[in-house]
Every structure is written in structure tokens, then in C-alpha cells.
N, C-alpha and C positions, 0 to 999 in steps of 0.2 A: 132826686127822681126815686122812688127804691125800687129796689130790684123785683122780678119779674118773678111770678109766679110761676111752676112746671107744673104742667095739667097730670094727674099723678096715675089718671089710668090710661094715659100716654106712655109715660114711667115702664107702665108695667107691660107693653107690648109689642115698645119698637126698642132696638138698641144696635147704636153704632157700631160699622165696620174702620177697621183700623186708613181706607180714603175715604172716608166720608157719608157711604153708602147708608140707608136705612134699614135693617132687619125686621122680618114679621116673622111671625109664625105664621101658618096657611091653617085656615080652617077645613072645617069635615071632618076629622078625624076624630071626635070624643066620642059617638056615638052611632047607634043601626051600622056598623061596619060590615056586616052580609052581606051585602046586599052592593057593597062597590069592592072593585077589581083590586088585584092583588097588585096588577102595578098601579091602578091607583093610589094606593092608600100606599105605598111605597114611593113615588111622585111628591105627597104630600110630608112626608118626613123629614124634607128639607125648609131652613127657610128661604124661605119669600124675601127679594130685595126689590122697593117701590121704586118708582117711575119720579125723574127729575122733577118733575110738577109737581108732585106730594109730596117729594123732600124740603124744596123749601115751605112750606106750609109746615110740615111738622119743624121745622131749624126754628121757624119765627116764632108761630106762635103757642104751641102743644108743647117744644120741647129749646126753649132758648137757650140752657146751658151745657146740651146736652155733645 
């Protein structure tokens, strides 16, 4: 059986932490920033962590070797 291919779009969007959690960059910080509050923009800077349900899908189908 051949190796599974990694979905390259997912590889660019997600990364794994040392404990196996999946990190991603939060959305809404690219443009139209003037109407967003400073607090909201500050909280969007930090990476988000996916829920366990989504992690299973990412590991099985999108990033099998991650």
C-alpha cells in the first residue's frame, strides 16, 4: 500500500505542539482593522488550539504524518 499524501493546504495552516495538540492562526486580523477594538485584535494574535474532535480528522485525513 502506498504512502498517504499530506494535504499541503492543511500543512500550511496547522502545526502540532509537543503534546500533540493542533495550533492554527486565528482569522480576522488581515484587513479592515480600524473598526475592530484593540482588545479584540490583541486576543487574535495568539494561536488557537483545535478541539479534540477536529484533531482526529486532521490527524487521520489531512496530516497523516504530522
